[in-house]
C-alpha positions, 0 to 999 in steps of 0.5 A: 220390820223386815221378815227374818226368814228369806222366802224361796220362790218356785216349787219346793225342790223336794216336789219338783220330781214328783210334779214332773212324773205326774205331769208327764203321766197326764200328758202321755195319756192326753196327747200320747207319748210321742206328741209330748215334749219335755217342754210340755211336761215342764210347763204342765209341772210349773218347773224349769227345763233345767229342773227336768234334766236334774232328775231325768236323762230322757223322757222315757226315764219318767215312767221308770223313776220308781223302779230306778230308785229301787234299783239304785237301792238294790245295788247298794244292798248287793254292794253292802252284802257280806259273805254269810249267805249264798249269792242266789239268796242274796240276789233273791232277797234283793230282788224281793225287796225291790218287787215288794216296795215298787209302787204301780204308778208309771211303770205299770201304766207305761206297760198297760197303755204303750199303745195308747200313749205311743211309746211301745218302741221306747218302752222296750228300749228302756226296759232292755236298758234296765234289764242290762244294767241290773244284769250287770249289777248281778254279774258283778256281784256274783263274779265278785263272790267267785262265780265263774264269769260266764255263769255269772253273766249268764245268771245276771242277765236271766235273773234281771230278765225275770225281774222285768218280765215279772214287772210287765206281767204284773202291770198287764194283770192288774198291778192293784189285783196282783202281787209283784213278789208272787210273780217274781218268784214264779218268774225266777223259778226257771233261773234260780239254778244259774246262781249257787 
């Protein structure tokens, strides 16, 4: 009698991304970032090359996956925010949520092991891209709430820069021994006046 439930081959789809992240972290430490190819990562993870590109645009994105997920949630939170609270409070709350839910994992590893893994240049570029992307998100939100466009742009860049600076400081201070929300609060102190 045939089995009524067809069996799927390969890894379950839900685990492919996690497997890629884990494999990449291992390989970057073993071989260095520059010496590790996408093919090496997919082979170690046991998934296809096309699976890699279903989840990531580039090798450096593996290190930022958890951050990127939370940045997507931050964008959704700002999009859904009403007009009840001042823009600065809304953005601070959204950044605080990101900071309180970000796991140490790979982004902290990237900052602390950048020289060992040979990814210092790629790390700077990846951090700059995320700062610019989040800055644009905050800028658009603030401008939509009536903040003057130049001020909104400066505020967006400053607030996003404070977040990425706090993440880097958190990694170097020991992510398991330091509070990212506390570091973010300190990083935001000089830039808070940029948003009403």
